[in-house]
C-alpha positions as a printed Julia matrix, in Angstrom:
71×3 Matrix{Float64}:
 106.62  43.8   63.12
 104.96  46.63  61.24
 105.21  50.35  61.99
 101.69  50.6   63.45
 102.49  47.89  65.99
 105.73  49.65  66.99
 103.93  52.98  67.37
 101.23  51.38  69.51
 103.84  49.77  71.72
 105.59  53.1   72.26
 102.31  54.9   72.96
 101.41  52.22  75.5
 104.7   52.64  77.39
 105.07  56.44  77.03
 103.38  57.45  80.29
 105.29  54.89  82.36
 108.57  55.91  80.71
 108.08  59.63  81.31
 106.93  59.32  84.92
 109.01  56.36  86.06
 112.24  56.34  88.04
 115.52  55.71  86.26
 115.53  51.96  86.94
 112.01  51.54  85.51
 112.89  53.62  82.41
 115.89  51.36  81.86
 113.67  48.27  82.04
 111.21  49.82  79.58
 114.02  50.66  77.16
 115.32  47.09  77.33
 111.86  45.64  76.73
 110.97  48.01  73.89
 114.37  47.6   72.25
 114.15  43.83  72.42
 110.78  43.7   70.74
 111.15  46.51  68.21
 114.79  45.96  67.27
 115.76  49.54  68.08
 118.83  50.45  70.07
 118.39  52.06  73.48
 119.36  55.44  72.03
 116.83  55.05  69.23
 114.1   54.19  71.73
 115.01  57.21  73.88
 114.77  59.49  70.85
 111.39  58.02  69.93
 110.01  58.55  73.45
 111.33  62.14  73.59
 109.87  63.03  70.2
 106.52  61.63  71.32
 106.74  63.69  74.52
 107.43  66.88  72.57
 104.61  66.12  70.14
 102.18  65.6   73.03
 103.28  68.86  74.65
 102.94  70.84  71.42
  99.46  69.5   70.7
  98.4   70.38  74.25
  99.74  73.94  73.87
  97.98  74.27  70.5
  94.68  73.26  72.09
  95.15  75.85  74.86
  95.96  78.57  72.34
  92.9   77.69  70.27
  90.64  77.91  73.33
  92.23  81.22  74.32
  91.71  82.71  70.84
  88.09  81.58  70.66
  87.36  83.0   74.14
  88.84  86.38  73.15
  86.64  86.87  70.12
């Protein structure tokens, strides 16, 4: 399994992982860990870093719009 495939798998499951109840998140971690070879803790870290990256890019876009509207 190459890195692009792993990244795509995580991106596909990110929304369900972030919004799901604890039991569903556990099932997603088991599935992702089984396919990618990561431990549960490694998968959790990957999902959290993707969540933070998504949040930061969203905030950057808002700041850019705010700056352009001010000028």
